[in-house]
Backbone as CSV, one residue per row, in Angstrom:
resi,resn,N_x,N_y,N_z,CA_x,CA_y,CA_z,C_x,C_y,C_z
1,MET,-19.413,0.564,14.937,-19.199,0.457,16.428,-19.464,-0.769,17.059
2,VAL,-20.619,-1.382,16.633,-20.758,-2.615,17.090,-19.810,-3.761,16.870
3,PHE,-19.279,-3.663,15.571,-18.153,-4.582,15.143,-16.963,-4.428,15.835
4,THR,-16.670,-3.204,16.022,-15.446,-2.817,16.716,-15.541,-3.506,18.094
5,LEU,-16.661,-3.247,18.826,-16.834,-3.857,20.317,-16.833,-5.262,20.139
6,PHE,-17.349,-5.877,19.160,-17.137,-7.342,18.872,-15.882,-7.694,19.183
7,LEU,-14.930,-7.137,18.171,-13.464,-7.425,18.160,-12.738,-7.303,19.588
8,LEU,-13.230,-6.149,20.196,-12.527,-5.887,21.611,-13.021,-7.132,22.445
9,GLY,-14.277,-7.502,22.436,-14.594,-8.679,23.096,-13.950,-9.872,22.890
10,LEU,-13.740,-10.154,21.712,-12.881,-11.509,21.325,-11.496,-11.239,22.044
11,VAL,-10.830,-10.134,21.724,-9.466,-9.908,22.249,-9.351,-9.897,23.772
12,TYR,-10.430,-9.417,24.491,-10.611,-9.409,25.859,-10.748,-10.883,26.419
13,ALA,-11.456,-11.732,25.593,-11.703,-13.245,25.843,-10.575,-13.787,25.934
14,VAL,-9.392,-13.642,25.173,-8.117,-14.355,25.166,-7.489,-13.898,26.670
15,LEU,-7.563,-12.557,26.850,-6.902,-12.059,28.115,-7.500,-12.807,29.326
16,VAL,-8.816,-12.842,29.410,-9.623,-13.613,30.523,-8.942,-14.941,30.664
17,GLY,-9.034,-15.741,29.407,-8.731,-16.999,29.296,-7.199,-17.317,30.029
18,VAL,-6.376,-16.254,29.651,-5.020,-16.296,30.137,-4.906,-16.184,31.414
19,LEU,-5.608,-15.047,32.105,-5.687,-14.833,33.481,-6.222,-15.843,34.236
20,PHE,-7.158,-16.435,33.774,-7.969,-17.496,34.484,-6.837,-18.840,34.421
21,ALA,-6.077,-19.011,33.629,-5.059,-19.997,33.640,-4.056,-19.768,34.688
22,ALA,-3.636,-18.386,34.686,-2.757,-17.862,35.693,-3.020,-18.133,37.187
23,GLY,-4.229,-18.374,37.525,-4.771,-18.777,38.908,-4.781,-17.410,39.724
24,ALA,-4.523,-17.407,41.171,-4.896,-16.736,42.145,-4.287,-15.350,41.869
25,GLY,-2.947,-15.250,41.200,-2.342,-13.984,40.833,-2.989,-13.247,39.964
26,ALA,-3.759,-13.585,39.072,-4.675,-13.151,37.981,-5.808,-12.511,38.850
27,ILE,-6.375,-13.263,39.769,-7.436,-12.778,40.571,-7.184,-11.528,41.260
28,ILE,-6.230,-11.445,41.887,-5.510,-10.364,42.597,-5.428,-9.192,41.647
29,ILE,-4.954,-9.269,40.485,-4.642,-8.155,39.528,-6.048,-7.624,39.017
30,ALA,-7.067,-8.667,38.968,-8.321,-8.202,38.450,-9.037,-7.390,39.360
31,VAL,-8.907,-7.823,40.633,-9.467,-7.061,41.848,-8.756,-5.709,41.851
32,VAL,-7.591,-5.677,41.888,-6.912,-4.356,41.870,-7.370,-3.341,40.615
33,ALA,-7.358,-3.939,39.370,-8.005,-3.103,38.370,-9.338,-2.758,38.403
34,GLY,-10.255,-3.747,39.052,-11.514,-3.574,39.177,-11.814,-2.262,39.949
35,GLY,-10.933,-2.165,41.218,-11.099,-1.135,42.109,-10.485,0.144,41.383
36,LEU,-9.686,0.244,40.600,-9.315,1.449,39.709,-10.400,1.761,38.755
37,PHE,-10.961,0.575,38.197,-12.402,1.009,37.310,-13.462,1.712,38.200
38,LEU,-13.660,1.311,39.372,-14.646,1.862,40.083,-14.441,3.305,40.402
39,ILE,-12.939,3.385,40.634,-12.584,4.965,41.072,-12.784,5.597,39.756
40,GLN,-12.356,5.438,38.683,-12.463,5.936,37.318,-14.013,6.329,36.924
41,PHE,-14.886,5.210,37.250,-16.182,5.278,36.747,-16.990,6.297,37.686
42,PHE,-16.748,6.538,38.888,-17.657,7.563,39.742,-16.707,8.889,39.898
43,THR,-15.355,9.030,39.530,-14.780,10.323,39.708,-14.046,10.905,38.489
44,SER,-14.199,10.056,37.334,-13.633,10.755,36.079,-14.069,12.039,35.573
45,ASP,-15.582,12.320,35.610,-16.182,13.549,35.295,-15.608,14.799,36.169
46,LYS,-15.481,14.405,37.454,-14.971,15.492,38.345,-13.465,15.774,38.094
47,LEU,-12.720,14.760,37.832,-11.266,14.836,37.525,-11.083,15.631,36.228
48,ALA,-11.979,15.222,35.194,-12.027,15.968,33.920,-12.013,17.347,34.033
49,LEU,-13.035,17.787,34.847,-13.359,19.337,34.846,-12.378,19.966,35.664
50,LEU,-11.946,19.337,36.614,-10.632,19.720,37.546,-9.527,20.007,36.702
51,SER,-9.122,18.947,35.766,-8.107,19.066,34.777,-8.132,20.328,34.030
52,MET,-9.279,20.489,33.740,-9.398,21.662,32.576,-9.622,22.947,33.294
53,GLY,-9.760,22.971,34.765,-10.038,24.225,35.449,-11.421,24.752,35.135
54,ALA,-12.426,23.878,34.915,-13.677,24.328,34.518,-14.546,24.433,35.804
55,ARG,-15.598,25.360,35.630,-16.452,25.436,36.739,-17.923,25.529,36.339
56,VAL,-18.506,24.796,37.117,-20.191,24.842,36.541,-20.698,26.148,36.976
57,VAL,-21.553,26.531,35.941,-22.110,27.887,35.950,-23.593,27.899,36.010
58,GLY,-24.171,28.834,36.493,-25.760,28.845,36.427,-25.925,29.871,35.220
59,PRO,-27.400,29.918,34.977,-27.629,30.890,33.806,-27.540,32.402,34.008
60,GLY,-27.374,32.551,35.297,-27.222,34.059,35.706,-25.886,34.541,35.988
61,ASP,-24.941,33.629,35.764,-23.551,33.884,36.371,-23.011,34.892,35.462
62,SER,-23.224,34.804,34.160,-22.517,35.809,33.056,-23.292,35.621,31.869
63,ASN,-22.848,36.837,30.949,-23.492,36.710,29.584,-23.108,35.406,28.827
64,GLN,-22.073,34.878,29.010,-21.592,33.603,28.371,-22.398,32.404,28.940
65,ALA,-22.726,32.406,30.181,-23.230,31.411,30.956,-24.618,31.405,30.478
66,ARG,-25.420,32.658,30.307,-26.661,32.855,29.812,-26.929,32.172,28.441
67,ARG,-26.089,32.576,27.599,-26.143,32.063,26.201,-25.987,30.597,25.991
68,LEU,-25.010,30.056,27.009,-24.878,28.724,26.904,-25.997,27.917,27.258
69,HIS,-26.485,28.136,28.573,-27.822,27.654,29.157,-28.978,27.608,28.070
70,ALA,-29.057,28.833,27.567,-30.317,28.906,26.569,-30.174,27.991,25.342
71,ILE,-29.108,27.816,24.904,-28.920,26.895,23.571,-28.942,25.355,24.120
72,ILE,-28.225,25.069,25.152,-28.400,23.912,25.581,-29.875,23.366,26.068
73,GLU,-30.547,24.170,26.597,-32.036,24.114,27.233,-32.795,23.729,25.990
74,ARG,-32.571,24.586,24.988,-33.426,24.469,23.780,-33.103,23.127,23.010
75,LEU,-31.870,22.691,23.019,-31.469,21.392,22.344,-31.943,20.175,23.159
76,CYS,-31.982,20.299,24.714,-32.612,19.259,25.260,-34.017,19.058,25.112
77,ILE,-34.607,19.967,24.998,-36.062,19.885,24.741,-36.186,19.149,23.476
78,GLN,-35.557,19.596,22.448,-35.763,18.835,21.258,-35.073,17.399,21.261
79,ALA,-34.155,17.150,21.944,-33.595,15.765,22.101,-34.417,14.852,23.071
80,ASN,-35.196,15.607,23.903,-36.122,14.946,24.918,-34.942,14.311,25.988
81,ILE,-34.096,14.948,26.516,-32.954,14.375,27.366,-32.997,15.547,28.511
82,PRO,-32.672,15.039,29.668,-32.614,15.924,30.841,-31.418,17.074,30.582
83,LYS,-31.565,18.298,31.153,-30.608,19.233,30.915,-29.331,18.885,31.746
84,PRO,-28.142,18.844,31.134,-27.085,18.521,32.012,-26.553,19.794,32.679
85,ARG,-25.604,19.555,33.557,-24.839,20.691,34.081,-24.160,21.334,33.142
86,ILE,-23.796,22.622,33.206,-22.993,23.246,32.205,-21.740,23.921,32.908
87,ALA,-20.586,23.700,32.260,-19.518,24.398,32.964,-18.672,25.241,31.765
88,ILE,-17.789,25.978,32.191,-16.883,26.836,31.174,-15.637,26.787,31.861
89,ALA,-14.524,26.505,30.829,-13.220,26.464,31.159,-12.563,27.711,30.499
90,GLN,-11.734,28.316,31.346,-11.127,29.483,30.925,-9.825,29.059,30.113
91,THR,-9.889,29.079,28.870,-8.562,28.732,28.093,-8.721,29.272,26.767
92,PRO,-7.541,29.624,26.221,-7.618,29.967,24.693,-7.786,29.012,23.602
93,MET,-7.908,27.766,23.954,-8.038,26.749,23.001,-9.629,26.516,22.953
94,PRO,-10.012,26.901,21.509,-11.682,26.666,21.380,-11.999,25.163,21.321
95,ASN,-12.730,24.838,22.192,-13.094,23.544,22.438,-14.361,23.131,23.262
96,ALA,-14.761,21.764,23.303,-16.079,21.456,23.992,-16.069,20.055,24.293
97,PHE,-16.606,19.583,25.339,-16.650,18.073,25.609,-17.592,17.925,26.610
98,ALA,-18.071,16.775,26.796,-19.040,16.127,27.550,-18.477,15.003,28.522
99,VAL,-18.899,15.073,29.734,-18.558,13.960,30.648,-19.821,13.573,31.452
100,GLY,-19.635,12.225,32.191,-20.755,11.871,32.784,-21.178,10.313,32.628
101,ARG,-21.607,9.636,33.620,-21.953,8.456,33.334,-23.282,8.223,32.518
102,SER,-24.079,9.110,32.668,-25.451,8.896,32.025,-26.109,10.494,31.778
103,PRO,-27.204,10.414,30.991,-27.715,11.816,30.814,-28.061,12.539,32.151
104,LYS,-28.377,11.824,33.136,-28.824,12.369,34.364,-27.580,13.071,35.255
105,THR,-26.357,12.420,34.904,-25.083,12.883,35.631,-24.217,13.672,34.713
106,ALA,-24.595,14.013,33.538,-23.692,14.650,32.657,-23.298,16.026,32.733
107,THR,-22.325,16.395,32.336,-22.009,17.893,32.319,-21.382,18.162,30.962
108,VAL,-21.789,19.385,30.365,-21.198,19.753,28.999,-20.432,21.031,29.348
109,CYS,-19.199,21.044,28.933,-18.182,22.123,29.134,-17.890,22.770,27.751
110,ALA,-17.898,24.040,27.936,-17.437,24.818,26.569,-16.187,25.649,27.061
111,THR,-15.132,25.988,26.308,-14.304,26.774,26.651,-14.734,28.334,26.349
112,THR,-14.016,29.340,27.074,-14.191,30.704,26.868,-13.629,31.095,25.414
113,ALA,-12.817,30.410,24.791,-12.304,30.569,23.511,-13.451,30.346,22.368
114,ILE,-14.034,29.100,22.557,-15.083,28.590,21.548,-16.252,29.608,21.819
115,LEU,-16.524,30.140,22.819,-17.818,30.894,23.023,-17.608,32.131,22.323
116,GLU,-16.245,32.675,22.437,-15.878,33.944,21.598,-15.928,33.717,20.054
117,LEU,-15.482,32.479,19.670,-15.170,32.570,18.295,-16.519,31.911,17.531
118,LEU,-17.357,31.400,17.920,-18.501,30.790,17.114,-19.760,31.692,17.387
119,ASP,-20.475,31.842,16.294,-21.902,32.429,16.215,-22.795,31.501,17.003
120,ASP,-24.101,31.873,17.097,-25.073,31.047,17.876,-25.259,29.851,17.078
121,GLY,-25.419,29.913,15.749,-25.706,28.585,14.869,-24.784,27.575,14.871
122,GLU,-23.379,28.188,14.921,-22.230,27.311,14.940,-22.144,26.644,16.388
123,LEU,-22.314,27.511,17.340,-22.152,26.992,18.788,-23.219,25.821,18.931
124,GLU,-24.460,26.178,18.483,-25.400,25.111,18.378,-25.200,23.676,17.946
125,GLY,-24.469,23.820,16.670,-23.962,22.687,16.300,-22.880,21.876,17.087
126,VAL,-22.081,22.526,17.764,-20.991,21.964,18.568,-21.728,21.403,19.840
127,LEU,-22.571,22.127,20.455,-23.311,21.731,21.663,-24.333,20.397,21.253
128,GLY,-24.759,20.589,20.157,-25.497,19.193,19.627,-24.761,18.124,19.559
129,HIS,-23.371,18.284,19.029,-22.566,17.179,19.011,-22.376,16.576,20.335
130,GLU,-22.129,17.311,21.286,-21.918,16.969,22.786,-23.180,16.360,23.459
131,LEU,-24.031,16.879,23.189,-25.366,16.406,23.756,-25.601,14.906,22.983
132,THR,-25.247,14.873,21.899,-25.539,13.535,21.230,-24.484,12.343,21.957
133,HIS,-23.265,12.907,22.121,-22.507,11.987,23.144,-23.213,11.603,24.521
134,VAL,-23.654,12.593,25.068,-24.602,12.413,26.350,-25.628,11.366,26.020
135,GLN,-26.460,11.740,24.977,-27.592,10.776,24.725,-27.063,9.380,24.469
136,ASN,-26.028,9.139,23.685,-25.573,7.869,23.431,-24.786,7.153,24.418
137,ARG,-24.667,7.843,25.759,-23.765,7.354,26.802,-22.360,7.005,26.160
138,ASP,-21.757,7.727,25.467,-20.434,7.499,25.048,-19.442,7.250,25.991
139,VAL,-19.356,8.087,27.205,-18.328,8.218,28.037,-18.464,6.878,28.614
140,ILE,-19.574,6.208,29.129,-19.588,5.074,29.782,-19.228,3.879,28.669
141,VAL,-19.713,4.006,27.505,-19.231,3.101,26.537,-17.727,3.021,26.408
142,MET,-17.122,4.011,26.434,-15.542,4.139,26.316,-14.962,3.504,27.674
143,THR,-15.559,3.822,28.843,-14.976,3.485,30.026,-15.137,1.842,30.127
144,LEU,-16.253,1.334,29.774,-16.437,-0.158,29.790,-15.585,-0.718,28.912
145,ALA,-15.364,-0.267,27.636,-14.716,-0.885,26.503,-13.257,-0.948,26.884
146,SER,-12.843,0.263,27.463,-11.194,0.236,27.927,-10.728,-0.438,29.193
147,PHE,-11.947,-1.286,29.925,-11.599,-1.643,31.269,-10.664,-2.917,31.152
148,PHE,-10.813,-3.806,30.115,-9.714,-4.829,30.150,-8.380,-4.218,29.492
149,ALA,-8.542,-3.500,28.767,-7.288,-2.856,28.196,-6.500,-2.270,29.564
150,SER,-7.270,-1.665,30.412,-6.511,-1.121,31.385,-6.022,-2.177,32.374
151,ILE,-6.786,-3.275,32.540,-6.177,-4.569,33.154,-4.894,-4.885,32.437
152,ALA,-4.808,-5.097,31.178,-3.879,-5.608,30.098,-2.540,-4.693,30.458
153,ALA,-2.750,-3.116,30.565,-1.561,-2.420,30.738,-1.052,-2.316,31.969
154,PHE,-1.809,-2.587,33.110,-1.598,-2.904,34.499,-0.560,-4.179,34.594
155,ILE,-1.044,-5.265,34.117,-0.288,-6.340,34.245,1.140,-6.219,33.389
156,THR,1.113,-5.767,32.069,2.346,-5.290,31.544,3.302,-4.671,32.338
157,GLN,2.688,-3.635,33.036,3.629,-2.718,33.850,4.035,-3.540,34.944
158,VAL,3.257,-4.104,35.608,3.779,-5.016,36.853,4.765,-5.914,36.293
159,GLY,4.397,-6.527,35.223,5.488,-7.608,34.659,6.976,-7.047,34.420
160,PHE,6.894,-5.690,33.696,8.143,-5.125,33.486,8.713,-4.795,34.666
161,TRP,8.061,-4.173,35.680,8.807,-3.679,36.920,9.173,-4.807,37.899
162,PHE,8.284,-5.830,38.044,8.661,-7.135,39.124,8.761,-8.429,38.524
163,GLY,8.837,-8.429,37.059,9.098,-9.566,36.676,7.928,-10.683,36.812
164,GLY,8.389,-11.923,37.314,7.453,-12.977,37.582,6.795,-12.844,38.967
165,ALA,6.958,-11.952,39.652,6.712,-12.084,41.290,5.149,-12.302,41.421
166,PHE,4.411,-11.818,40.623,2.781,-12.198,40.646,2.549,-13.631,40.291
167,ASP,3.452,-14.387,39.726,3.347,-15.858,39.461,3.234,-16.641,40.690
168,ASP,1.913,-17.068,41.023,1.901,-17.949,42.480,2.620,-19.220,42.236
169,ASN,2.780,-19.801,41.225,3.651,-21.069,41.116,4.930,-21.040,40.864
170,ASN,5.627,-19.588,41.014,7.002,-19.257,40.542,7.337,-20.040,39.412
171,ASN,6.582,-20.072,38.491,6.784,-20.744,37.113,7.035,-19.733,36.099
172,GLY,8.331,-19.475,35.853,8.736,-18.261,35.120,8.163,-18.147,33.674
173,PRO,8.160,-19.374,32.898,7.620,-19.216,31.549,6.150,-18.809,31.608
174,GLY,5.287,-19.162,32.626,3.910,-18.838,32.840,3.682,-17.464,32.985
175,ALA,4.690,-16.670,33.907,4.538,-15.442,33.993,4.949,-14.645,32.779
176,ILE,5.848,-15.205,32.054,6.203,-14.392,30.836,5.275,-14.329,29.741
177,VAL,4.450,-15.681,29.749,3.240,-15.683,28.813,2.185,-14.839,29.025
178,VAL,1.842,-14.552,30.562,0.776,-13.728,30.811,1.274,-12.282,30.398
179,ILE,2.649,-11.661,30.712,3.078,-10.505,30.294,2.874,-10.384,28.751
180,LEU,3.496,-11.311,28.123,3.384,-11.103,26.538,2.042,-11.003,25.978
181,VAL,0.947,-11.826,26.262,-0.264,-11.792,26.144,-0.924,-10.524,26.663
182,SER,-0.609,-9.900,27.723,-1.180,-8.729,28.124,-0.632,-7.603,27.379
183,ALA,0.560,-7.730,26.982,1.231,-6.442,26.163,0.478,-6.497,24.710
184,VAL,0.505,-7.784,24.024,-0.535,-7.802,22.772,-1.667,-7.489,22.882
185,VAL,-2.563,-7.715,23.844,-3.824,-7.528,24.084,-3.939,-5.960,24.199
186,TYR,-3.115,-5.230,25.061,-3.185,-4.035,25.330,-2.935,-3.165,23.813
187,VAL,-1.898,-3.639,23.100,-1.831,-2.840,21.760,-2.870,-3.123,20.827
188,ILE,-3.460,-4.204,20.902,-4.687,-4.437,19.778,-5.805,-3.529,20.260
189,SER,-6.124,-3.851,21.615,-7.354,-3.105,22.046,-7.264,-1.600,21.946
190,TRP,-5.823,-1.103,22.194,-5.668,0.206,22.247,-5.997,0.881,20.603
191,LEU,-5.634,0.085,19.777,-5.979,0.219,18.301,-7.460,0.323,18.089
192,LEU,-8.123,-0.634,18.536,-9.667,-0.853,18.502,-10.302,0.352,19.043
193,LEU,-9.788,0.753,20.336,-10.510,1.825,20.909,-10.331,3.188,20.269
194,GLN,-9.092,3.388,19.589,-9.124,4.509,18.801,-10.208,4.550,17.676
195,ALA,-10.139,3.408,17.013,-11.334,3.239,15.972,-12.650,3.483,16.592
196,LEU,-12.921,3.043,17.749,-14.283,3.181,18.258,-14.517,4.560,18.426
197,SER,-13.532,5.269,18.888,-13.532,6.487,19.364,-13.888,7.497,18.001
198,ARG,-13.311,7.212,16.849,-13.453,7.797,15.654,-15.073,7.544,15.263
199,TYR,-15.508,6.422,15.416,-16.808,6.125,14.898,-17.966,6.800,15.673
200,ARG,-17.584,7.135,17.089,-18.396,7.756,17.899,-18.535,9.288,17.638
201,GLU,-17.234,9.652,17.153,-17.306,11.087,16.652,-18.099,11.319,15.446
202,PHE,-18.085,10.409,14.467,-19.101,10.270,13.382,-20.380,10.376,13.644
203,ALA,-20.641,9.401,14.559,-22.148,9.427,15.188,-22.573,10.620,15.826
204,ALA,-21.745,11.231,16.592,-22.238,12.588,17.242,-22.270,13.701,16.273
205,ASP,-21.415,13.843,15.137,-21.708,14.713,14.204,-22.936,14.483,13.677
206,ARG,-23.367,13.230,13.296,-24.774,12.876,12.532,-25.795,13.357,13.549
207,GLY,-25.662,13.014,14.768,-26.710,13.398,15.764,-26.903,14.800,15.844
208,SER,-25.747,15.695,15.756,-26.042,17.181,15.821,-26.647,17.552,14.583
209,ALA,-26.171,17.059,13.412,-26.921,17.575,12.186,-28.418,17.234,12.063
210,ILE,-28.702,16.161,12.822,-30.293,15.898,12.830,-31.126,16.684,13.732
211,LEU,-30.289,16.894,14.834,-30.989,17.516,16.108,-31.264,18.844,15.658
212,THR,-30.180,19.646,15.072,-30.332,21.011,14.838,-30.775,21.442,13.320
213,GLY,-30.834,20.383,12.371,-31.285,20.462,11.088,-30.143,21.186,10.286
214,ARG,-29.080,21.781,10.735,-28.065,22.480,9.990,-26.706,21.972,10.029
215,PRO,-26.509,20.846,9.182,-24.953,20.303,8.991,-24.156,21.307,8.682
216,SER,-24.388,22.344,7.928,-23.575,23.347,7.552,-23.029,24.046,8.619
217,ALA,-23.897,24.361,9.719,-23.473,25.183,10.799,-22.187,24.548,11.572
218,LEU,-22.424,22.906,11.688,-21.339,22.468,12.320,-20.095,22.224,11.545
219,ILE,-20.194,22.199,10.225,-19.005,22.344,9.238,-18.220,23.539,9.439
220,ALA,-19.023,24.823,9.476,-18.489,25.989,9.734,-17.708,26.010,10.964
221,ALA,-18.308,25.458,11.994,-17.711,25.611,13.417,-16.511,24.661,13.439
222,LEU,-16.395,23.497,12.774,-15.164,22.663,12.713,-14.269,23.327,12.046
223,TYR,-14.356,24.110,10.653,-13.426,24.834,10.095,-12.783,25.964,10.894
224,LYS,-13.715,26.793,11.538,-13.135,27.801,12.375,-12.428,27.253,13.608
225,ILE,-12.789,26.195,14.374,-11.902,25.641,15.229,-10.539,25.170,14.975
226,GLU,-10.633,24.470,13.682,-9.457,24.076,13.138,-8.343,25.062,12.777
227,GLY,-8.889,26.076,12.254,-8.168,27.312,11.865,-7.456,27.795,13.118
228,THR,-8.231,28.245,14.258,-7.936,28.687,15.180,-6.751,27.988,16.136
229,MET,-6.901,26.516,16.075,-5.942,25.652,16.753,-4.562,25.739,16.071
230,GLN,-4.547,26.146,14.729,-3.256,26.358,14.021,-2.230,27.590,14.617
231,ARG,-3.284,28.368,15.257,-2.522,29.685,15.759,-2.148,29.701,17.205
232,ILE,-2.618,28.608,17.835,-2.365,28.456,19.113,-0.856,28.128,19.570
233,PRO,-0.209,28.590,20.562,1.160,28.115,20.799,1.305,26.552,21.218
234,GLN,2.256,26.016,20.624,2.321,24.412,20.825,2.279,24.110,22.351
235,ARG,2.772,24.864,23.295,2.801,24.578,24.665,1.345,24.736,25.241
236,ASP,0.395,25.388,24.602,-0.816,25.535,25.102,-1.549,24.060,24.670
237,LEU,-1.358,23.698,23.479,-1.728,22.596,22.911,-1.499,21.202,23.657
238,ARG,-0.194,21.202,23.993,0.624,20.085,24.724,-0.252,20.107,26.152
239,ALA,-0.331,21.183,26.773,-1.094,21.172,28.006,-2.419,20.685,27.966
240,ALA,-3.193,20.815,26.840,-4.482,20.375,26.853,-4.619,19.050,26.220
241,SER,-3.400,18.438,25.840,-3.353,16.985,25.244,-3.447,16.019,26.532
242,GLY,-3.699,14.769,26.323,-3.845,13.788,27.363,-4.930,13.102,27.260
243,GLU,-5.424,12.527,28.319,-6.768,11.448,28.494,-7.962,12.231,27.921
244,MET,-7.973,13.578,28.174,-9.035,14.382,27.828,-9.250,14.487,26.185
245,ALA,-8.244,14.312,25.576,-8.168,14.701,24.090,-9.299,13.992,23.339
246,ALA,-9.505,12.613,23.830,-10.480,11.856,22.991,-11.931,12.494,23.172
247,PHE,-12.207,13.410,24.095,-13.432,13.918,24.456,-13.682,15.150,23.736
248,TYR,-12.758,15.708,23.433,-12.966,17.020,22.810,-13.772,17.030,21.393
249,ILE,-14.278,18.019,20.923,-14.866,17.924,19.595,-13.785,17.961,18.554
250,MET,-12.755,18.795,18.823,-11.601,18.692,17.873,-10.350,18.362,18.727
251,PRO,-9.627,17.466,18.239,-8.401,17.068,18.997,-7.485,18.305,19.166
252,PRO,-6.508,18.481,20.257,-5.763,19.798,20.407,-4.880,19.916,19.259
253,LYS,-4.250,18.878,18.806,-3.419,18.927,17.628,-4.023,18.903,16.340
254,ALA,-4.433,20.104,15.916,-5.379,20.219,14.701,-4.787,19.397,13.449
255,LYS,-3.438,19.568,13.290,-2.901,18.971,11.825,-2.278,17.696,12.525
256,GLN,-3.019,16.556,11.957,-2.469,15.231,12.361,-1.082,14.855,11.715
257,THR,-0.012,14.452,12.207,1.065,14.006,11.720,1.253,12.631,11.725
258,VAL,0.271,11.813,12.329,0.405,10.212,12.466,-0.856,9.749,11.713
259,SER,-0.759,8.576,11.298,-1.801,7.782,10.378,-3.180,7.979,11.346
260,THR,-4.368,7.940,10.546,-5.571,7.913,11.027,-5.773,6.815,11.981
261,LEU,-5.033,5.672,11.771,-5.236,4.525,12.673,-4.966,4.728,14.057
262,PHE,-3.934,5.798,14.366,-3.614,6.105,15.706,-4.374,7.367,16.329
263,SER,-5.440,7.796,15.528,-5.846,8.985,15.930,-7.325,8.803,16.603
264,THR,-7.839,9.589,17.689,-8.976,9.389,18.350,-10.168,10.064,17.613
265,HIS,-9.890,10.917,16.497,-10.718,11.754,15.754,-10.540,11.361,14.197
266,PRO,-11.768,11.400,13.497,-11.689,11.290,12.085,-10.941,12.344,11.549
267,PRO,-10.320,12.382,10.370,-9.715,13.387,9.501,-11.018,14.554,9.409
268,LEU,-10.683,15.809,9.507,-11.740,16.953,9.252,-12.395,16.758,8.093
269,GLU,-11.625,16.381,6.929,-12.115,16.177,5.575,-13.063,14.981,5.616
270,ALA,-13.042,14.174,6.282,-13.933,12.954,6.154,-15.196,13.382,7.000
271,ARG,-15.042,13.985,8.099,-16.254,14.449,8.898,-17.182,15.523,8.025
272,VAL,-16.400,16.484,7.264,-17.079,17.278,6.473,-17.864,16.674,5.477
273,ALA,-17.085,15.604,4.746,-17.853,15.084,3.645,-19.201,14.312,4.014
274,ARG,-18.928,13.721,5.145,-20.248,12.959,5.688,-21.405,14.064,5.975
275,LEU,-20.921,15.028,6.528,-21.995,16.227,6.928,-22.562,17.021,5.565
276,GLN,-21.769,17.035,4.814,-22.257,17.621,3.451,-23.329,16.557,2.690
277,ARG,-23.074,15.357,2.758,-23.998,14.259,2.304,-25.081,14.360,3.169
278,LEU,-25.088,14.487,4.330,-26.408,14.535,5.267,-27.120,15.763,4.859
279,GLU,-26.420,16.981,4.608,-27.055,18.254,4.213,-27.864,18.175,3.131
280,ALA,-27.281,17.232,2.023,-28.060,17.137,0.841,-29.094,16.329,0.955
281,GLN,-28.969,15.353,1.873,-30.448,14.312,2.186,-31.298,15.174,2.727
282,LEU,-31.025,16.130,3.854,-31.802,16.816,4.390,-32.613,17.817,3.605
283,GLN,-31.932,18.280,2.690,-32.427,19.253,1.663,-33.113,18.632,0.304
284,GLY,-33.167,17.302,0.376,-33.741,16.477,-0.707,-32.984,16.703,-2.113
285,THR,-31.762,17.047,-2.065,-30.973,17.149,-3.233,-30.064,16.036,-3.634
286,ALA,-29.891,15.030,-2.489,-29.101,13.981,-2.713,-29.445,12.871,-3.877
287,ARG,-28.426,12.397,-4.666,-28.841,11.527,-5.659,-28.735,10.131,-5.290
């Protein structure tokens, strides 16, 4: 993850250099993108919950809410982190995700389908995974890491829509260079962000296994979720795809049809293999 962030920094340094050379027009673009970043920073968690139709629940709202609160409270005590807000989303897709800028502002959401699908041990593994995301501040890490990628995407879109209109010097080749560099930066940074997302999933799996002491429970949960995903109608999976897909414990499209290079999550087989090795280590049977 550190190496990937370092590569992102190098790519973004090139973009900053080009924007600086472009003059005042680049400053305006950076200000606009910065405003969009602040909006995303302070509202992304609310928009995510809204997009999923999730509602924050208290421990006395229902049996599902009581069960969810009890497991998360126990895990938070073990992890020594503040208890996040807890939400439930009414959907046939078994999944869970965490949002929020920090442990104090985090919300962990589980779908009704995953609550019905998993037993307590398996659900504990899934929630341990999400709480590790909270503990590692993965949401803010991904938001900051994607900041300049958003700027590059914005510049590219403006360039294709309005040509060189944002070039203060009316210098055609200069505008073209900015647009081309921004497009290249966006493509490279998007690939690196996908890799960063996969690494943080591995880290969250490991954190859950250590927190619960039962990697096998998370393995069983992942297999159950993937098996159920295959039986969900494609229209429901498409509806659940989008910006939120990177934050689910399992991507909506369970069967990946593209290279892992373009995926936000590692292949299930790779996740299971790492968890099995960790299980052996915890049991003292690893060689």
